[in-house]
Residue frames as a rotation matrix with the C-alpha (Angstrom) as fourth column:
MET 1
-0.533 0.435 0.725 -12.19
-0.742 0.172 -0.648 -28.50
-0.407 -0.884 0.231 -11.82
SER 2
-0.957 0.257 -0.136 -13.83
0.174 0.879 0.443 -31.88
0.233 0.400 -0.886 -12.20
VAL 3
-0.510 0.851 0.127 -17.61
-0.860 -0.504 -0.076 -31.79
0.000 -0.148 0.989 -12.48
THR 4
-0.816 0.263 0.514 -20.15
0.049 0.918 -0.392 -34.45
-0.576 -0.295 -0.763 -11.47
GLY 5
-0.296 0.763 0.575 -22.93
0.953 0.193 0.234 -33.02
0.068 0.617 -0.784 -13.61
THR 6
-0.908 0.053 0.416 -25.10
-0.009 -0.994 0.108 -29.98
0.420 0.094 0.903 -13.90
ALA 7
-0.316 0.859 -0.404 -28.14
0.865 0.086 -0.494 -28.65
-0.389 -0.505 -0.770 -12.10
ARG 8
0.731 0.676 -0.093 -30.13
0.548 -0.663 -0.510 -26.24
-0.407 0.321 -0.855 -14.27
GLY 9
0.776 -0.444 0.448 -27.02
0.274 -0.403 -0.873 -25.38
0.569 0.800 -0.191 -16.23
VAL 10
0.572 -0.598 0.562 -24.77
-0.808 -0.529 0.259 -24.93
0.142 -0.602 -0.786 -13.17
ASP 11
0.043 -0.648 -0.761 -21.69
-0.222 0.736 -0.639 -27.13
0.974 0.197 -0.112 -12.94
LEU 12
0.926 0.255 0.279 -21.56
-0.337 0.225 0.914 -29.24
0.170 -0.940 0.294 -9.78
PRO 13
-0.083 -0.984 0.157 -18.25
-0.977 0.049 -0.205 -29.96
0.194 -0.170 -0.966 -8.06
PRO 14
-0.346 -0.084 -0.934 -17.33
-0.143 0.989 -0.037 -33.60
0.927 0.121 -0.354 -7.46
ALA 15
0.775 0.631 0.036 -19.05
-0.200 0.190 0.961 -35.28
0.600 -0.752 0.273 -4.54
ARG 16
-0.055 -0.773 0.632 -16.93
-0.964 -0.123 -0.234 -35.43
0.258 -0.623 -0.738 -1.40
ASP 17
-0.280 -0.068 -0.957 -15.90
0.032 0.996 -0.080 -38.85
0.959 -0.053 -0.277 -0.17
LEU 18
0.618 0.644 -0.451 -17.11
0.394 0.244 0.886 -40.07
0.680 -0.726 -0.103 3.22
ASP 19
-0.015 -0.716 -0.698 -13.91
1.000 -0.020 -0.001 -39.13
-0.014 -0.698 0.716 5.06
ARG 20
-0.843 -0.293 0.450 -14.04
0.368 -0.926 0.085 -35.56
0.392 0.238 0.889 3.71
ARG 21
0.023 0.940 0.341 -17.71
-0.016 -0.340 0.940 -35.23
1.000 -0.027 0.008 4.63
ARG 22
0.579 0.163 -0.799 -17.09
0.734 0.322 0.598 -36.41
0.354 -0.933 0.067 8.17
ALA 23
-0.461 -0.822 -0.333 -14.17
0.885 -0.453 -0.106 -33.98
-0.063 -0.343 0.937 8.53
ASP 24
-0.715 0.259 0.650 -16.37
0.092 -0.886 0.455 -31.16
0.693 0.385 0.609 7.22
VAL 25
0.432 0.889 -0.155 -19.16
0.222 0.062 0.973 -32.09
0.874 -0.454 -0.170 9.66
MET 26
0.291 -0.388 -0.875 -16.68
0.955 0.176 0.239 -32.10
0.061 -0.905 0.422 12.56
GLU 27
-0.792 -0.580 0.193 -15.39
0.586 -0.810 -0.029 -28.68
0.173 0.090 0.981 11.51
ARG 28
-0.289 0.777 0.559 -18.93
-0.063 -0.598 0.799 -27.31
0.955 0.196 0.222 11.36
LEU 29
0.592 0.514 -0.621 -19.73
0.534 0.327 0.780 -28.77
0.604 -0.793 -0.080 14.80
ALA 30
-0.107 -0.750 -0.653 -16.61
0.992 -0.128 -0.015 -27.16
-0.073 -0.649 0.757 16.24
THR 31
-0.908 -0.413 0.071 -17.34
0.419 -0.895 0.150 -23.72
0.001 0.166 0.986 14.80
ASP 32
-0.338 0.848 0.408 -21.09
0.170 -0.372 0.913 -23.21
0.926 0.378 -0.018 14.32
ARG 33
-0.992 -0.008 -0.127 -22.84
0.126 -0.219 -0.967 -21.48
-0.020 -0.976 0.219 17.20
HIS 34
-0.331 0.940 -0.085 -26.43
-0.787 -0.324 -0.525 -21.62
-0.521 -0.107 0.847 15.93
ALA 35
-0.989 0.128 0.076 -28.72
0.148 0.859 0.490 -24.45
-0.002 0.496 -0.868 14.85
TRP 36
-0.221 0.975 -0.013 -32.35
-0.876 -0.192 0.442 -24.96
0.429 0.109 0.897 13.94
LEU 37
-0.968 -0.047 0.247 -33.94
-0.175 0.830 -0.530 -27.50
-0.180 -0.556 -0.811 16.29
ALA 38
-0.279 0.894 -0.351 -37.05
-0.701 0.060 0.711 -29.38
0.656 0.444 0.610 15.16
THR 39
-0.943 0.123 0.310 -39.24
-0.160 0.649 -0.744 -31.21
-0.293 -0.751 -0.592 17.66
GLY 40
-0.572 0.794 -0.206 -42.61
-0.065 0.207 0.976 -32.89
0.818 0.572 -0.067 17.27
GLY 41
-0.890 0.388 -0.239 -45.67
0.326 0.176 -0.929 -32.68
-0.319 -0.905 -0.283 19.43
ALA 42
-0.021 0.967 0.253 -49.36
0.999 0.029 -0.028 -31.86
-0.035 0.252 -0.967 19.46
PRO 43
0.586 0.776 0.232 -50.67
-0.178 0.403 -0.898 -30.37
-0.790 0.485 0.374 17.32
ASP 44
0.963 -0.252 0.091 -47.69
0.146 0.208 -0.967 -30.34
0.225 0.945 0.238 14.93
ALA 45
0.207 -0.974 -0.090 -43.95
0.930 0.224 -0.292 -29.92
0.304 -0.023 0.952 14.43
HIS 46
0.962 -0.018 -0.273 -42.02
0.108 -0.891 0.440 -27.06
-0.252 -0.453 -0.855 16.00
LEU 47
0.295 -0.883 0.365 -38.82
0.881 0.103 -0.462 -25.45
0.370 0.458 0.808 14.65
VAL 48
0.991 -0.002 -0.137 -36.71
0.064 -0.878 0.474 -22.86
-0.122 -0.478 -0.870 16.50
PRO 49
0.332 -0.934 0.130 -33.23
0.055 -0.118 -0.991 -21.35
0.942 0.336 0.012 16.16
LEU 50
0.994 -0.079 -0.079 -31.02
0.080 0.011 0.997 -21.92
-0.077 -0.997 0.018 19.20
GLY 51
0.284 -0.956 0.068 -27.45
-0.934 -0.292 -0.207 -21.18
0.218 -0.004 -0.976 20.17
CYS 52
0.995 0.043 -0.090 -25.37
-0.029 0.988 0.149 -24.35
0.096 -0.145 0.985 20.28
VAL 53
0.087 -0.994 0.063 -21.97
-0.994 -0.082 0.072 -25.77
-0.067 -0.069 -0.995 21.14
TRP 54
0.629 -0.038 -0.777 -20.39
-0.212 0.953 -0.218 -29.16
0.748 0.301 0.591 20.44
ASP 55
0.584 -0.395 0.709 -18.94
-0.787 -0.062 0.614 -30.77
-0.199 -0.916 -0.347 23.56
GLY 56
-0.553 -0.815 -0.173 -17.24
-0.829 0.516 0.218 -33.56
-0.088 0.263 -0.961 21.61
THR 57
-0.941 0.285 0.180 -20.17
0.270 0.957 -0.105 -35.96
-0.203 -0.050 -0.978 22.05
HIS 58
-0.016 0.998 -0.060 -23.36
0.911 -0.010 -0.412 -33.89
-0.412 -0.061 -0.909 22.08
LEU 59
-0.539 0.076 0.839 -24.78
0.360 -0.879 0.312 -30.86
0.761 0.470 0.447 20.36
VAL 60
-0.408 0.317 -0.856 -25.71
0.892 -0.061 -0.448 -28.78
-0.194 -0.947 -0.257 23.41
MET 61
-0.432 0.402 0.808 -28.33
0.201 -0.830 0.520 -26.04
0.879 0.387 0.278 23.36
ALA 62
-0.804 0.253 -0.538 -30.37
0.541 -0.062 -0.839 -24.26
-0.246 -0.965 -0.087 26.01
THR 63
-0.511 0.709 0.486 -33.84
0.036 -0.547 0.836 -22.81
0.859 0.445 0.254 26.20
GLN 64
-0.514 0.425 0.745 -36.50
-0.845 -0.401 -0.353 -21.83
0.149 -0.811 0.565 28.71
GLU 65
-0.950 0.185 0.250 -38.10
0.057 0.894 -0.444 -24.75
-0.306 -0.408 -0.860 30.56
ARG 66
-0.205 0.968 -0.142 -41.55
-0.024 -0.150 -0.988 -23.31
-0.979 -0.199 0.054 29.79
HIS 67
-0.331 0.033 -0.943 -41.09
-0.860 -0.421 0.287 -23.29
-0.388 0.906 0.167 25.99
ARG 68
0.691 0.708 -0.148 -42.83
-0.683 0.571 -0.455 -25.62
-0.238 0.415 0.878 23.58
THR 69
0.120 -0.740 -0.662 -39.50
-0.662 0.437 -0.608 -27.16
0.740 0.511 -0.437 22.56
VAL 70
-0.802 -0.440 0.405 -39.06
-0.584 0.429 -0.689 -28.58
0.129 -0.789 -0.601 26.07
ARG 71
0.006 0.884 0.468 -42.69
-0.737 0.321 -0.595 -29.74
-0.676 -0.341 0.653 26.26
ASN 72
0.678 0.218 -0.702 -42.27
-0.701 0.480 -0.528 -31.57
0.221 0.850 0.478 22.94
LEU 73
-0.250 -0.876 -0.412 -39.02
-0.579 0.476 -0.662 -33.17
0.776 0.073 -0.626 24.08
ARG 74
-0.656 0.082 0.751 -40.55
-0.692 0.332 -0.641 -34.32
-0.302 -0.940 -0.161 27.36
GLY 75
0.382 0.900 0.209 -43.29
-0.659 0.423 -0.622 -36.01
-0.648 0.100 0.755 25.33
HIS 76
0.971 0.014 -0.239 -41.19
-0.208 0.542 -0.814 -37.45
0.118 0.840 0.529 22.52
GLY 77
0.626 -0.764 0.155 -37.50
-0.067 0.145 0.987 -37.04
-0.777 -0.628 0.039 23.45
PHE 78
-0.049 -0.612 0.789 -36.21
0.845 0.396 0.359 -36.97
-0.532 0.685 0.498 19.89
ALA 79
0.605 0.221 -0.765 -35.18
-0.076 -0.940 -0.331 -34.04
-0.792 0.259 -0.552 17.67
ARG 80
0.375 -0.532 0.759 -33.47
0.926 0.175 -0.336 -32.99
0.046 0.829 0.558 14.47
ALA 81
0.348 -0.368 -0.863 -30.91
0.120 -0.895 0.430 -30.19
-0.930 -0.253 -0.267 14.39
ALA 82
0.691 -0.136 0.710 -29.98
0.716 -0.004 -0.698 -28.44
0.098 0.991 0.095 11.15
LEU 83
0.214 -0.726 -0.653 -26.66
0.208 -0.620 0.757 -26.65
-0.955 -0.297 0.019 10.69
GLY 84
-0.662 -0.626 0.412 -25.25
0.541 -0.019 0.841 -24.87
-0.518 0.780 0.351 7.69
SER 85
-0.392 0.466 -0.793 -26.98
-0.639 -0.758 -0.129 -23.44
-0.662 0.457 0.595 4.66
PRO 86
0.682 0.721 0.119 -29.02
-0.390 0.497 -0.775 -24.84
-0.618 0.483 0.621 1.76
THR 87
0.732 -0.472 -0.491 -25.73
-0.439 0.224 -0.870 -25.40
0.520 0.853 -0.044 -0.09
ASP 88
-0.499 -0.834 -0.236 -23.88
-0.307 0.425 -0.852 -27.00
0.810 -0.353 -0.468 2.84
VAL 89
0.408 0.866 0.290 -26.37
-0.684 0.079 0.725 -28.99
0.605 -0.494 0.625 4.89
VAL 90
-0.831 -0.450 -0.326 -25.75
-0.118 0.715 -0.689 -30.96
0.543 -0.534 -0.648 8.10
LEU 91
0.270 0.933 0.238 -28.73
-0.685 0.012 0.728 -32.68
0.676 -0.360 0.643 9.73
ILE 92
-0.842 -0.537 -0.055 -28.38
-0.297 0.545 -0.784 -34.38
0.451 -0.644 -0.618 13.10
ASP 93
0.293 0.950 -0.105 -31.07
-0.502 0.246 0.829 -36.72
0.814 -0.190 0.549 14.44
GLY 94
-0.556 -0.474 -0.683 -31.09
0.236 0.697 -0.677 -38.17
0.797 -0.537 -0.276 17.91
PRO 95
0.389 0.665 -0.638 -32.48
0.801 0.098 0.590 -38.32
0.455 -0.741 -0.495 21.41
VAL 96
-0.173 -0.367 0.914 -32.30
-0.140 -0.909 -0.392 -35.22
0.975 -0.195 0.106 23.59
ARG 97
-0.086 0.045 -0.995 -31.62
0.939 0.337 -0.066 -35.25
0.333 -0.940 -0.072 27.31
ILE 98
0.437 0.309 0.845 -32.98
0.012 -0.941 0.338 -32.27
0.899 -0.137 -0.415 29.25
VAL 99
-0.098 -0.584 -0.806 -30.68
0.906 0.283 -0.315 -31.21
0.412 -0.761 0.501 32.08
PRO 100
0.911 0.365 0.193 -31.56
0.233 -0.841 0.488 -28.46
0.341 -0.399 -0.851 34.57
TYR 101
0.303 -0.853 0.425 -28.57
-0.439 -0.521 -0.732 -26.37
0.846 0.035 -0.533 35.64
PRO 102
0.275 -0.241 0.931 -28.46
-0.955 0.042 0.293 -27.78
-0.110 -0.970 -0.219 39.22
GLU 103
0.773 0.077 0.629 -28.16
-0.121 0.992 0.027 -31.31
-0.622 -0.097 0.777 37.76
LEU 104
0.772 -0.567 -0.286 -25.25
-0.391 -0.069 -0.918 -30.48
0.501 0.821 -0.275 35.46
PRO 105
0.735 -0.544 -0.404 -22.27
0.661 0.708 0.250 -32.71
0.150 -0.451 0.880 36.37
ALA 106
0.706 -0.525 -0.476 -19.33
0.012 -0.663 0.749 -30.95
-0.708 -0.534 -0.461 38.02
ASP 107
-0.348 -0.905 0.244 -17.07
0.259 0.157 0.953 -32.10
-0.901 0.395 0.180 35.16
ALA 108
0.682 0.636 0.361 -19.26
0.556 -0.130 -0.821 -30.51
-0.475 0.761 -0.443 32.45
PRO 109
-0.125 -0.800 0.587 -17.14
0.989 -0.144 0.015 -29.05
0.073 0.583 0.809 29.65
ALA 110
-0.436 -0.165 -0.885 -16.25
0.436 -0.899 -0.048 -25.37
-0.787 -0.407 0.464 29.92
ILE 111
-0.968 0.042 0.247 -17.52
0.217 -0.349 0.912 -24.78
0.124 0.936 0.329 26.38
LEU 112
-0.142 0.983 -0.113 -21.09
0.957 0.165 0.238 -24.81
0.253 -0.074 -0.965 27.74
ALA 113
-0.106 0.035 -0.994 -20.40
0.593 -0.800 -0.091 -21.30
-0.798 -0.599 0.064 29.09
GLU 114
-0.940 -0.315 -0.132 -20.38
0.075 -0.566 0.821 -20.10
-0.333 0.762 0.556 25.45
LEU 115
-0.368 0.878 0.307 -24.12
0.906 0.265 0.330 -20.67
0.208 0.399 -0.893 25.06
PRO 116
-0.734 0.076 0.675 -25.86
0.016 -0.992 0.129 -17.30
0.679 0.106 0.727 24.65
VAL 117
0.351 0.810 0.469 -28.85
-0.727 -0.080 0.682 -18.43
0.590 -0.580 0.561 26.70
ASN 118
-0.490 -0.703 -0.516 -27.02
-0.140 0.648 -0.749 -20.10
0.861 -0.294 -0.416 29.54
PRO 119
0.486 0.766 -0.421 -28.89
0.265 0.330 0.906 -21.84
0.833 -0.552 -0.042 32.37
SER 120
-0.146 -0.598 -0.788 -26.08
0.973 0.058 -0.225 -20.86
0.180 -0.799 0.573 34.76
ARG 121
-0.954 -0.258 -0.155 -26.97
0.277 -0.954 -0.119 -17.19
-0.117 -0.156 0.981 34.16
VAL 122
-0.624 0.781 -0.015 -30.60
-0.608 -0.473 0.638 -17.25
0.491 0.407 0.770 32.99
PRO 123
-0.710 0.406 0.575 -33.19
-0.384 0.461 -0.800 -18.51
-0.590 -0.789 -0.171 35.50
GLY 124
0.299 0.943 0.144 -35.72
-0.468 0.277 -0.839 -20.98
-0.832 0.184 0.524 34.13
CYS 125
0.334 -0.250 -0.909 -33.45
-0.915 0.144 -0.376 -22.36
0.225 0.957 -0.181 31.40
VAL 126
0.622 -0.179 0.762 -32.41
-0.166 0.921 0.352 -25.95
-0.765 -0.346 0.543 30.85
TYR 127
-0.465 -0.793 -0.394 -29.65
-0.720 0.079 0.690 -27.57
-0.516 0.604 -0.608 28.81
LEU 128
0.797 0.604 0.016 -30.58
-0.454 0.617 -0.642 -29.77
-0.398 0.505 0.766 25.85
PHE 129
-0.332 -0.928 0.172 -28.03
-0.623 0.352 0.699 -32.50
-0.709 0.125 -0.695 25.06
LEU 130
0.753 0.535 -0.384 -28.68
-0.628 0.409 -0.662 -33.96
-0.197 0.740 0.644 21.59
THR 131
-0.139 -0.760 0.635 -26.83
-0.300 0.644 0.704 -37.25
-0.944 -0.093 -0.318 21.06
PRO 132
-0.102 0.099 -0.990 -26.28
-0.990 -0.109 0.091 -37.85
-0.099 0.989 0.109 17.33
ARG 133
0.050 0.170 0.984 -27.69
-0.106 0.981 -0.164 -41.16
-0.993 -0.097 0.067 16.11
ARG 134
0.290 0.004 0.957 -27.88
0.921 0.270 -0.280 -40.21
-0.260 0.963 0.075 12.42
VAL 135
0.013 -0.339 -0.941 -25.98
-0.060 -0.940 0.337 -37.45
-0.998 0.052 -0.032 10.61
LEU 136
0.489 0.182 0.853 -26.58
0.832 0.197 -0.518 -36.43
-0.263 0.963 -0.055 7.02
ALA 137
0.038 -0.516 -0.856 -24.37
-0.011 -0.857 0.516 -34.02
-0.999 -0.010 -0.038 5.04
TRP 138
0.069 -0.062 0.996 -24.55
0.965 0.258 -0.050 -32.75
-0.254 0.964 0.078 1.46
ARG 139
-0.525 -0.335 -0.782 -23.72
0.142 -0.941 0.307 -29.72
-0.839 0.050 0.542 -0.64
HIS 140
-0.394 0.434 -0.810 -25.63
-0.898 -0.371 0.238 -30.47
-0.197 0.821 0.536 -3.86
ARG 141
0.603 0.797 0.038 -27.81
-0.768 0.592 -0.245 -33.13
-0.218 0.118 0.969 -5.44
GLY 142
0.340 -0.565 -0.752 -24.74
-0.452 0.603 -0.658 -35.07
0.825 0.564 -0.050 -6.57
GLU 143
-0.743 -0.640 0.197 -23.97
-0.451 0.261 -0.853 -35.74
0.494 -0.723 -0.483 -2.89
ILE 144
0.105 0.888 0.447 -27.47
-0.987 0.037 0.158 -36.91
0.124 -0.458 0.880 -1.95
PRO 145
0.600 0.195 -0.776 -26.77
-0.261 0.964 0.040 -40.65
0.756 0.179 0.630 -2.56
GLY 146
-0.088 -0.722 -0.686 -23.89
0.596 0.514 -0.617 -40.64
0.798 -0.463 0.385 -0.02
ARG 147
0.073 0.161 0.984 -25.37
-0.338 -0.925 0.177 -38.14
0.938 -0.345 -0.013 2.44
THR 148
0.952 0.305 0.021 -25.43
-0.128 0.334 0.934 -40.46
0.278 -0.892 0.357 5.49
VAL 149
0.016 -0.997 0.071 -22.18
-0.427 -0.071 -0.901 -40.07
0.904 -0.016 -0.427 7.46
MET 150
-0.877 -0.191 0.442 -23.45
-0.481 0.372 -0.794 -41.53
-0.013 -0.908 -0.419 10.77
ARG 151
0.042 0.881 -0.471 -25.95
-0.495 0.428 0.756 -44.34
0.868 0.202 0.454 11.28
ASN 152
0.721 0.371 -0.585 -27.09
0.271 0.626 0.732 -45.79
0.637 -0.686 0.351 14.61
GLY 153
0.951 -0.306 0.049 -24.66
-0.204 -0.498 0.843 -43.55
-0.233 -0.811 -0.536 16.46
ARG 154
0.234 -0.905 0.356 -21.60
0.471 0.426 0.773 -44.77
-0.851 -0.013 0.525 14.50
TRP 155
0.191 -0.297 -0.936 -19.59
-0.702 -0.708 0.081 -42.77
-0.686 0.641 -0.344 12.03
LEU 156
0.923 0.202 0.327 -19.42
0.074 0.741 -0.667 -44.55
-0.377 0.640 0.669 8.69
ALA 157
0.645 -0.762 0.060 -15.97
-0.129 -0.186 -0.974 -43.14
0.753 0.621 -0.219 7.89
């Protein structure tokens, strides 16, 4: 195995190239069903775990309309989602559109039914559609310099 260096005596694997990172991010989006969603608002930041699905364009989550997450998004409209683990990080930044169930388009993807808290079944819930504008991905410090895989809504690979 080729090694890029060491971190506290632990050998680090070679950094993935941009194409591999994007493919790994797409795989994670297709399979992960939970994310941490960070929003900002008064008096400070807010971080919650939410069920999620990838509809091919958006990371879609759902939560109660009355929760602080929704209040923060109505005030600021921007969030960061974190997927993975400390040794396989994916961060997604972007604007979030709040969609009440009655306003969901008729052609909404069927995958939305996989959300554990689903506005179609749980009264008072809304969908949260996060549109990626920036995506970062890394597995170790050797991948930090090339961590940006999407900028301004465009994949770099």
